C-alpha positions in Angstrom: -1.0 34.3 -68.2 -0.2 37.3 -66.0 -2.0 38.0 -62.8 -3.0 41.3 -61.2 -4.9 42.5 -58.1 -6.5 45.8 -57.2 -6.5 47.0 -53.6 -8.7 49.6 -51.8 -7.6 52.5 -49.6 -7.4 50.1 -46.6 -5.0 47.8 -48.5 -7.6 45.0 -48.9 -7.7 43.1 -52.2 -10.9 44.0 -54.1 -10.4 42.1 -57.3 -8.0 39.8 -59.1 -7.5 39.7 -62.8 -5.7 37.6 -65.4 -4.6 38.6 -68.8 -2.7 36.9 -71.6 -1.2 40.1 -73.0 2.1 41.5 -71.8 0.9 45.1 -71.2 1.0 46.7 -67.8 -2.5 47.0 -66.2 -3.0 50.5 -64.9 -3.9 50.7 -61.3 -3.2 47.0 -60.6 -0.4 45.2 -58.8 1.2 42.2 -60.4 0.8 39.0 -58.3 1.6 35.3 -58.7 -0.8 32.6 -60.0 -0.9 31.2 -56.5 -2.1 34.5 -55.0 -4.7 34.7 -57.8 -5.9 31.1 -57.1 -5.9 31.7 -53.3 -8.1 34.8 -53.7 -10.6 32.9 -55.9 -10.7 30.0 -53.5 -11.5 32.3 -50.6 -14.6 33.7 -52.2 -18.0 32.4 -50.9 -19.9 30.0 -53.1 -22.4 31.7 -55.4 -26.0 31.7 -54.2 -28.2 28.9 -55.5 -30.0 29.6 -58.7 -33.7 30.4 -58.7 -35.7 27.5 -60.1 -36.5 27.8 -63.8 -40.1 28.7 -64.3 -42.2 26.5 -66.6 -44.1 29.2 -68.4 -46.1 26.9 -70.6 -47.5 25.2 -67.5 -48.2 28.5 -65.8 -50.1 29.8 -68.9 -52.1 26.6 -69.0 -53.1 27.0 -65.3 -54.1 30.6 -65.9 -56.2 29.6 -68.9 -57.9 26.8 -66.9 -58.8 29.2 -64.1 -60.2 31.7 -66.7 -62.3 29.0 -68.2 -63.6 28.0 -64.8 -64.9 31.6 -64.2 -66.2 31.9 -67.7 -63.8 34.5 -69.1 -62.6 32.1 -71.8 
């Protein structure tokens, strides 16, 4: 693998990339695997996932309410 980073106008790293090909990556600067890993490790953890909705149960609850009011 070869590792690359992209920097903004202030010189801050905005992204890191890894490729298995040997081509130069336009607009990117070659970095070491350690620099790549350090950047990834510095990222905040992803936000927790939203709970998965149980649509079948939601539909059953809606049907029950509609039956209660005489729509179904």
